Structures are given as structure tokens and as C-alpha cells.
N, C-alpha and C positions, 0 to 999 in steps of 0.2 A: 504494500500500500504506500502511496506517495502522498505527502501532505505539503502544501505550499503556504509559507508564512512570509509575508513581506518580500517576496521575490526569491526566497531560499527554498528550493525544493529538496526535501530530505526523505529518506526511507524511514518509515515508522516501525519496521519489523526488526530492527537491529542489524541488518545486513545490507550491503550495497544491492541495489536493484539488479545490477548486472550479474550478481552471484547469489540471488535470493534462494535458489534451490539448494545449493551446496556451497558453503564457504570453505574453500581449500586453503586459503592463507589470507592474512590481514596485514595491512600497512597502517601504522599508527604514528601520528605526528606529536611531538612532545616539546614542552618548554617549561621553564621554572621561573619562580619569582621569590625574592628574599634571600638569595644566596650570599652568604658571608664566609664561605669556606669553612674553616675550623674555628672561626671567631664567633662562637655562638652566644657569648654573654656580653660582648662589647660592640656588637654591630648595630645596625639601624632598624632591624626588624625582629619581632618576637616569633614569627612563624615562617617556615619555609614551605612553599607550595610547588608541587610538580604536577602539571596537567597534561593530559593526552586526549587526542580526538581521533576518531575513526571515520573521517569524512572523505568522500572522493574529492580530488583536487578541484574539479569544476564547481562542485557544490560549495566547498570552502571559499573559493574565489568569489562566488556569487554572494555569499554571506558577508564577506569583507566589504564588497561593494555596497551591500545594503546598509551595513553599519556606517560606512562613510556617508552614504546618502542621508541617513537619519540624523547623524551628528553634525555634518556639514562644517567640519573644522578645516582650516587651510593647512594643517600639519601634514607633512609628507608621510610620516609614519605614525600610525595610531597605536596607542598603548592603553592599558587597563584604566589609567587615570582619566582618560576621556569618558569611558563608560561610567566611572564612579562619581562624576560630577552630578550634583543634584539636578541640574537642568537637563541631563540626559538619562534620568532615572527610568523613563519609559523604555529606552533602548536596552538598558541592563535587564529590566524585568522581562522584556521580550526574548532576550538571548537565553535566559535561564528557564523560561517558562516550559512547562511540560508539553506544550504545543509548539515550542520554538525549534530552532534549527539544529541544536546540539543535544537535546534531551535523548537519552538512551544511546548516545554516540560519543560520550565524553566521560572522563574519569579524573579524579583529583586525589593525590596523596598529600596529606598535610603532616608536617612535623613541627611540634611545639619545641622550640630550640632548648629552652631551659630543662624541659623534661628529658629531652634527648641526652643532654649532658649528664643528668642524674642517672638515667638508665645505663648509659655506657660505663659510667664510673662504677656503679653497683655490679654490673656484669663482669668488669675487669677484676674487681677485688673479691667478689663472692662467688663468681662462676655461674650465676644465673641472675635473672632480673626480678625475682619475686619481691624483693624489698624496695624496688624503685618506686612503685606507686605509693606505698605507705609513706616513704620518706618525702616524696614530693608533696603529698597531701598535708602532712603534719609539720614539715620543716619550717615554712614561713611563720606559722603561728607560734611554734615552740621557740624559735631562735630570734624572732623579729625580722623584719624585712632587711635591715642592714646586715645582720649576721648571715641570713640566708643568701643574700647576694654575694657576700664574701665567700661562702662555701661554693657557690656556682662558679665564681671567678677562679678559685683555687683548683677546682676540679677541671675546669676548662684548660688551665695552664698545664695541669698534670698530663692531660691526654693529648694535647696538641703535639704534632710531630715537631714543629718549631715553636716552642712556647714563648709567650711574651715574658721574657726574663731569662735568667741563667738556667739552662737545662739541668745543671748540677744541683740546683737548690729547689726546684719545683716540688720534689717529693717531700722534702722537709717542710716547705711552706704549706702544702696540703695537709699533712698530718698535724702540724701545729694548729691549723684552723679547725680541724674537726675535734681536737682535744679541747680547745677553748670553747667550742659550741657544746660539747658533751657536758662540760662543767656548768654551762649556763642553763642546761635543761635537765637536771637530774630527775630520774624516775620516769621520764617520758618515753614514749615509743620511738620518737625521732632520735633521742639520745641513745637508745638501745641499738638502733641500726648503725649509728655512727660508731659505737663501740665495736661493732662487728667489722666495720670498715677499718678501724684503727688497728685491729688485730691482724689485718691482711696486708701489712706493709710489704712483705716479701713479693707479693704480686705486683705492686707498683714499681718496686726497684727492678724487677725482672722486665717489666714493660719498657721502662726507660732505657734499659740496657739493650733490648731488642731494637728499639727505635734508633739508638745511637749506632748500633753495629751494622745495620743494613737498611737500604731504602725501603720505605713503606709504600706498597702499591695502592692500597686503599686506606687512607687515614680514617680512623674509627669515628672521628667527629664530623665528617662531611656527610650530611644527610642526602646528598644527591645520589650516591651509589645505591643505598638500599631502596630509595624511592624508584629508581629505574628498574631495579629487580622486581619490586612489587608491581610496577606498571606492566612489565612483561608477563608476570604471572596472571594478572587480571585479564589481560586481553587474549592470552593463549589458553584460558580455561576451557576445558573440553577438548584440548589437543589441537586447536587451530594454530598453525605456525604463525608467528607475528614477526614483522620487521619494524624496528623503531627508527623513525626519522626525527632526529633531535636537532634543536637549534645549536649552533656552534657554541662550545663551552670549553675554556682552556683546560679544565680538569679532565675532560674526556679525551685523553691521549689515545693513540692507536693501541698501545699496550694495555691500557685499562679497558678499552672497548672489547678487545679480544678476550680478556680475562672475564669480563662481565658475561659475554656470550657463552664462553666455555663453561663457566660456573653455573649459569642458568640451565644449560643443556644437561650438565651432569646431575642436576637436582630435579630433572623432569619438567622443566619449564621450556615450552616449545618456542624458544627465541631463535628465529632464523638468522638474524643479523641486526646490525645497527649502523647507521651512517649519519654524518653531520651535514647540515645545510645552513645556508644563510636565510634567516627567517623572512627577510624582505623578498626572497625569491620563491617562497612556498606559503600559500595562503593558509594551509592547514596548520602550520607552525604559528602563524599569526593568531589564529583562533585559539590555539593552546596557550599562547602568551596572554591573550585577553583573559582566558579562564583562570590561569595561574595567578595573575595579578588581582583579579576580582576575589578569588577564593582566599588569598592571603589576607586581603583587607577585611573581608567579612569575618574570618577566623580571629584576626588580631583584635578587631572591635569587640568580638564576643569575649575574648580573654580579658579585655579591659573593662568588661561589664557595661559597654556602651553599644552592644550589638543591636542590629536592626532585625526584629523578629521575622519580618517578611522575607528579608534576604537570607537569613539563616535557614528558614524552611525551604526557600528556593534552591539553595546550594546543596541541601542534604542529599538529594537523589544522586548527585555526582560523586559522592564519597562512599566507597564500598565498606562493607563490614570489616574488611581486613585492614583498614587504615590503622596505623600505629604511631605511637609517640607523638600524637598531635591532637588538637581539638577536633572533635567530631560534632559539627553544629547540630543542635537539636532546637526544638521550638522554645526551649527555656532551660535554665539550670546551668551548672558548670560544665566545662568541656570534659569530654571523656578522653581517657588515655589508654595506651596499650603497649604491646610488645614491639620491639624494633624490627623483627621479621626478616633480617637479612642473614 
């Protein structure tokens, strides 16, 4: 079935009309918003968003033209900020609407950066992520916002491949921080978890030694790589091979792309391949860029408790149940969080 909204004809059955009978393979375009590399506690954004769309090239191009027609900005390159302006609210609602051009054909991975730091730190020192959620939930209230922010900064420095500071002292700084916080919150669940972390210093020392001794292919604090893996898993569900077409990104070197593809295939994800393109030359990537920027803003506003209930509900269908380490917009209430999944 085809549905036409504002000049954008899209298939409503989840598959391209040309391959409605049998989908043998799928090409999906991707882009991100909010990337600060490994600097997750000192950057400009609280959320990292990775969006992907499975639209035919001609349909995506038609949608970009429709967006430009509706917004009528003289800008050569449109970004999510154009859609997020109040005067263009109707265009944003049209784009996300269940009768709109990308519904059922797009997906978003959200990563709440502060939680990601906590999760990766807990996993490194304790071997699993079970205590990450409780620590994140109770930490700010137990230690106060300044103390909690200092914990996040110390953990970020500990895990960064090239830490902000002397690599030889980041371990000492981290454990001094958690010892100070533990004494500040005696008898609390958050302090109990920090005591467990404090007893696992050998794991931190071993990690820093590994980082010093050999190049790191995938920095543990860069949310881009697990987001790409989860994106491939989402679109290849059911065994349909998928090729990812990603906006150019310095972190996606040929060696890393090859390792992502090989690792995905090894784990049963039908990732055919991945290639980089200039977003200005691929309308599908431009749509992914719009969605990533919009999703990041909606999720960030929700975390700041200034979220727009309508937009939160509108975004929710694009976020799969497997979304991890990030806010999952609901109609109300706090952001949900989960496992890193890579």
C-alpha cells in the first residue's frame, strides 16, 4: 500500500514497493547527533543520538524537497535546528506523524552520556552492569549534584584512552573521589556500590596498562560503535542482510568498519557491509540527520524535565525496545535506562 503525504510517497507495509513480496536485502542510511567522542561529561550535549532510515533514494529526495518547500529557508543545507524552531512546529509534527513519510521506516538509538559513563565504569570494575542502574539512580541524591558530577568526571578520565590529565594519576584520582563520596554517604546503597568499586582497583590498573601498551581499536567510551551495532541488529532482524550507508565520520576508519562488520557477522547479525558518504550527496542520510538531531533535542529536554509531551509521544515509535543506556521517551515520568548491548 502506498500513502502520499505532502508530496512524499512512502510504502506503509515496511518494505520498498519494488520488493514488497520478498525483501532479500536492505540498505539503510545513518547519521548521528551529539557526538563528543570520549568526552562524555564535559561536552555540549547530554544525549547522543544515532538515527537510521530505510527509504528509497527517490522517496528520501522527495521528502527533503518537501521539507525545504514547507520551511522555505534560504540555507543551502538544512539541519534539525530548522525543524525544531517553533515557527516550523507543523513540519516537525508532520515528519514524525504516524501518517508521515518516515513512520515505520526509521529507527533511533539514544545514549544518555552520563549513564553510559557509569555503566562502562561498573562493567570494567565489577565485570557486569547490574549495579549501574542503582548507582545512577541513587548517586545524585546521596552525594549531591557537585559530588556526583565529580564522580562522573573522574570516571570519564579513568576510561578515556587519552585522559584529560596525567594518565599516570587518573587511577589515583578516581579512587580518591569514590573514597571521599563513600564517607559522605555512609549506610546508603550508593555508598555500598562505591565500596565494591573501591575494592576492584586491580581492574582499573590493568585497564590503564592495556591502554598504554597497545592501540585501542574501539574506545569503550565512544557510544557511536555500539549504536551502529544495535542499528545493524535492528534492521537485519529476521535474517534480512543490511548494508549501512553512514555519513562521513572521522572515527569510522577502514579498520574499524571492517572490525564492526566482522564482529557483527560473527555474532549472527546479518550486516552485509558499511560505507561512508557525504550527507549532502545522499538525501537518505539527510533525513537520518534530521531525525538524529530532533531525537537528541527531545530526549535532552525530557532529561531536563522540560520535555514536550506531544513530541515525546511522537518520537516513541522510532525507539525500539532494545534501546540502551539512554532515555526512552514515554508520555511522562523519568527516562528509562538499560544495558549497553555491545
